[in-house]
N, C-alpha and C positions, 0 to 999 in steps of 0.2 A: 504493500500500500504506500509506504514511504517513497519507494522508487517511482510509483505512478505519479505521486504529487510532485516530485522533482522534475519528471519529464514534462508534466503539465505546466509547471512554472517556467521551464525553459521555452516551451512553445509560446506561452503568453509573452515572455520577454522578446522572443523572436519577432512576434507580430505587433509589439507595442510601438506605435508611431515610427515605423521604419521609413527610411528615405524612399522617394519614388524610385522604382526599379522595374526591370524587365529581364526576361531570360528566354532562352529557346535553343533549338537545334537547327543546324544547317546541314543538309546532305551535300557534302563537298565533292564526293565521288561516289560511284556505285559501291555500296557496302561500307561507306565511311561517313560517320555522323559526328559533327563537332558541336560542342556545347559552349554557349556564351552567357554571361551574366552582366547586366548593365546597372550601375547606380547613377542616377541623375544627381548633379551637383546640388547641394542643399545648404551651403554655408551662407554667411552674411556678405560674401564678396560680390554677390549679384545673382541674377537668374541664371539657370543652366544655359540659357541661350546666349548669355554674355561671357560664358566661361569656356575654356578649352575642353576637349575630349581626350582622355588619356587611355591608351590600351596597355594593360600590364600582362606580360608574358613571363611565366616561371621558367626555371632552368631544368636541369636533369640530364637529358630530356626524359620526361615522365613526371615532372613535378606539376601539381595542379595550381593554376592561377586562381581558379574559383574557390579552391580550398586553402592552400597555404598562403598565397599572396593576399587573399581576401581577409581571412580570419587570423592570420599570424603576423601580417605586415601592415597593410594600408587601408583595409576596408572599414566600414563604419562600426562594425562590431568585432570584438576579439573572440578568441576561442571559447570563452565562457559566455558568449553572447552579451557581454557588457559593452556599452557605448565606448568607443575609442575617442579620446580627446583630440588626437592629432590625425584623424583620418584625412586622406587626400580628397575625399568627397566634399570636404569643406571648400575646396578651391577648384575642383574640376569634376566633370562627369567621368566615371571610371568604367571601362569595359574590360572585364576579365574573360579570358578565353582559355579553355582547357586544350592546349596545343603542345605537341603534335596530336593528331587524332589518335585516340586510345588512351589519352591522359585524363585523369579525373573522371568526370561524367561523360566525356567524349568516348566513343567506342567504334569498333569495326566489327563487321559480321564475320570476317575471317582474318587470320594473321597476314594473308597476302595483301590485304588492303592497308596495312600499316605503312607509313612513310619510311623510306630508307636513306634519304639524304635531304639536305636543306633546300635543294631546288624544289622537291616535292612539297616540303613543309611550306615554303613560300607560296607555291602555286595554290595549295589548299587554303592558305590564309587569304589570298586574293579572292577566292570564291566566297569565303565567309564574309569578308569586308564588303564585297559587292552586294551581297544579300542584305547585310546589316544596314548599309547606307541607303539601299533601295527601299527598305521598310521603315527606317528611322530617318525620314527625310529632313527632320528638324536639325540634324547634325551635318548636313551636306555642306554648309558654309562655315562650319566651326573649325577653328585651329585644331589639328590632330597631332598628338605626340605618342610615340611608342616607347615604353620603358620595358627593359628586359633585365633579367638577373641571371648571371652565370651563363650556361650554354643556352641562351635563349634569344630569340628575337628576330624579328623582321623589321627593317627600317624603311619607313616611307612607303605607304601603300601606293601612292601615285606612280612611283617608278618601279614598283615590284622588286625591290632589292631587299636582301636579308643581311642582317649584321649578326655574326656569331663571334664568340671570344676564342682567341687562339691559345690552345693549350700547350703546344710544343715549346714555345718560348718560356712559359711559366714553369714547366717541368725542369728545364735547364737551370732555373734560378732557385729551385727549392733548396738545394744544398747550401749555396752561399747565404740565402736568407735565414735558414735555420741555424747555420753556423754563426751568423752575426747576432742572433738573438740567444746564443748560448744553449741551443737545443741539439746541437751536434758537436762531437769532438772531431779531431783530425781524421781518425779512422772512419767515423760515420760520414764525414764530408766526402771522403774518397769513394766510399761505397755508393752513396747516393749519386754522386757525379758520374760514376761509371755507368750506373743504371740509366741515368737521364740521357747520356750520350748515345746509348743504344736506341732510345726512343727517337732522338734526333736523326740518327742514321736511317732508321726505317722510314721516317717522314721524307727525308731527302731522296730516298729510293722510290717514293710513291707507294710504299706498302703500308697503307693507312690502317688496315685491319691488324697487321702485325704491330704497328705502333700503338694501337689501343691495348693490345695484350701486354706490351712492354711498359706502357703507362701504368697498368695495374701492378706489374712487378715492381716498378719504381716506388709506388705508394707503399707496397709491403716492406721494401727496404727502409723507407722513411719510418714506418711504424715500428720496425724492429730496433732501429737506432735511437728513437726518441721516446720509447716506452709508450707508444700509442698516442702521439699528438693528434689533436683534432684538426683536420684539414680545413675546417671552416672558421676556426678561431684558435690560434696557437697558444693562447693562455689557458686553454682547457684541454682535457684529455678524454679519449674514448674509454668507456668503462670496460672492465675485463670481459663482461658477458658479451659485449658487442664484438670484441676482438676474437674471442674463442668460438663464438657461435658459427663463424664461417670458415674456421680453420680447415684447410685442405680443399676449399671450394675452387672452382674455375675462375678465370680472370673476370668474366662478365658477372658472375655471381658476387664476386668481391666488389667490383665497381658499383654494381647496383646497390649492394648493402651499404656502401660508404656514402653514396651520393643520392640515392632515392629514398632510403629509409628515413633520413632526417626530415624529409618533406611529407612523411606519412606517419606521424606520431599516432599512438593508439587513441589519445584523446581527440585528435582531429578526425581520425577515422570514424570514431563513434559519432561525432557531431555530424559529419557529412553523410554518413549512411543511416543516420537517425533523424533528428529534427529537420535538418536541411533537406534531405531527400523528401520528407513528408511535405515540407513547405513548397518545394518546387513543383511537385505533383506531375511531372512529365517524364521522369526517369524510367526507362523500360525495366520491367521486373527482373530481367536477366542481367542487368548492368549494375555493377558494384563500383562505387567511387574508388579509383585507384586500382581496379581489378586487372588492368592491362599494363600497369606501369613497367613491369619487368620486360614485357614484350616490346613496348615502345623503346625502352633503352637499348635492348638487344638489337632491334631492327636498324638502329642508327649506328651500329658499331663501326662500320666501314667509313663513316663520315666524320667521326669525332675529331680526328687529328688533321683534317685538311685545312690549310691556312686560307683565309679569305680577306687578306689585307687589301687586295685589289678592289674588293667591293666597297670597302671604306673609302678608298681613293675615288671611286666613281660617285659615291654619295657626296663627298666633299666637293668634287668638281661640279656636281649638279646643283650645288648651293643648299643641299639639305643640312640642317643643323645636326651635328653629331656631338654627343656628350658621353664621356667615359667617366665612371666613378668607381673607386676602388677602396676597399676596407684595409686599413693598416695591418690588421691581424689575420687577414685571409692568407692561406697557404695555397689552396688548390688553384686559385687564379691570383697569384701574388702581384703586388704593385710593380715590383722590379720586372716581372715578365711582361706586364702591360706596357711599361715604358719602352721595353725592347721593340715590341711590334709597332708602337707609334713611331719610333725612330726609322722604321723601314718604309714608312709612307712615302709615296712619290708626290704627294700634295704640294703644290707650289708655295703654300703658306707655312710649311714645316720649319724652314730656317728661321722665320720670324717668330714662330711659336717657341722654338727652342731658346731663343735669346731672351724671352720674357722672364721676369722674376715672378715667382708665384706670390699670390696674395692670400693673407689669412682671412678666415671667416670665424666669427664667434659662434660658440655652441649655445643655441637658444635655451637648452636645458640646464646649462651651467654658465651663467653670466660671468664674464671675465676670463673664461678659458677658451683657447682656440679649439674649434671643432673640426676644422678642415683647412686645406689650402687649395687654391685653384689657379689655373691659367686659362685664358681665353684669347683666341685670335680668330677673327672673322667668324666662320661657322663651326669652329672646333673648340671644345671645352674639355678640360680634364680636371677632375676633383680627386684629391687625396683625402679620404675620410679617416680621421683619427679615432682610435679606440673603437673600431668597428671590425667585424669579421666579414665572412663571405656574404651573408644576408644582411646587407647594410641597414635596411629599414628595420629588420627585427632586432639587430644589435643596438640600434639607437632608440628603440621603444622605451 
């Protein structure tokens, strides 16, 4: 009886004065069904018609924007369904998309319908956005921004380009970064560097599936030499049960465990497959939130390590505003690695950008303390976020 009362209370809270919202499915291909969830801006900054539209895409691949991004990071309610004081919905309408298809409440009828590269992911997203803007005509003249986290993201729907993060550069900097923070000794630095160079060689040879396997091996070398450092925040450590539960598993199982499991906590799983599923009312009976996350991750294996710096160059040349932000405590996509790929850009403004001195930003939650540094030149901006891990928004909550 007590459990029923708690569930009823959660549902009442869920439906108590929510922001204006909408959700639905788009059939992007035969047998592929993508889920989206929109929150209209409801802050004091103005009507939603006067504010931008932001699309939030989670990483993984296989992390749910409608779940993790919404309830763990930027949505109007937190995981306990309590109002969040700093929700992005106060300043913009926010569109969460469970992408690639198979993520979150998105699903495919067969494994063959899963995306296997970012080109397919981008094409799928263009179908969804065409449908969305066709049905939500009030947003057709609204400034549109795409935010992504980790391995995620398509940039600028108008030119159908995608922006993904480059892992190979980051892997090469794991050793020096951990060594500089006293998390590796000389022996450990040598072992991690050797493993990382094997990843680089596979990438240079165009063997991206092998590079993914070696990426997993490098992570294991890091774990062994750091006593289980957390790849998403180096000031924390993975618990023993997380480390031992996948001992002896294959490289894809290890990667999924390390990078998908944090996005599917049990409490979030209960929320999404309980009260949220009931609220939405359109989820097929045979679909479970996060039920295809492993398959989504596995299907993209051959695409993880492919560099796409040329796409960033095309975006910059087209005048698209590109912003990169990186958490100081992130290891999996560390700042040193991001700075390396930026230096490889052929963008004409890069020499001017490099000459700029970074500028500090105050931390609004801690007056008098620096929260970040940034550099901006023309349509490119880079933020160094202090005291934040991989999920910057969750770290700063």
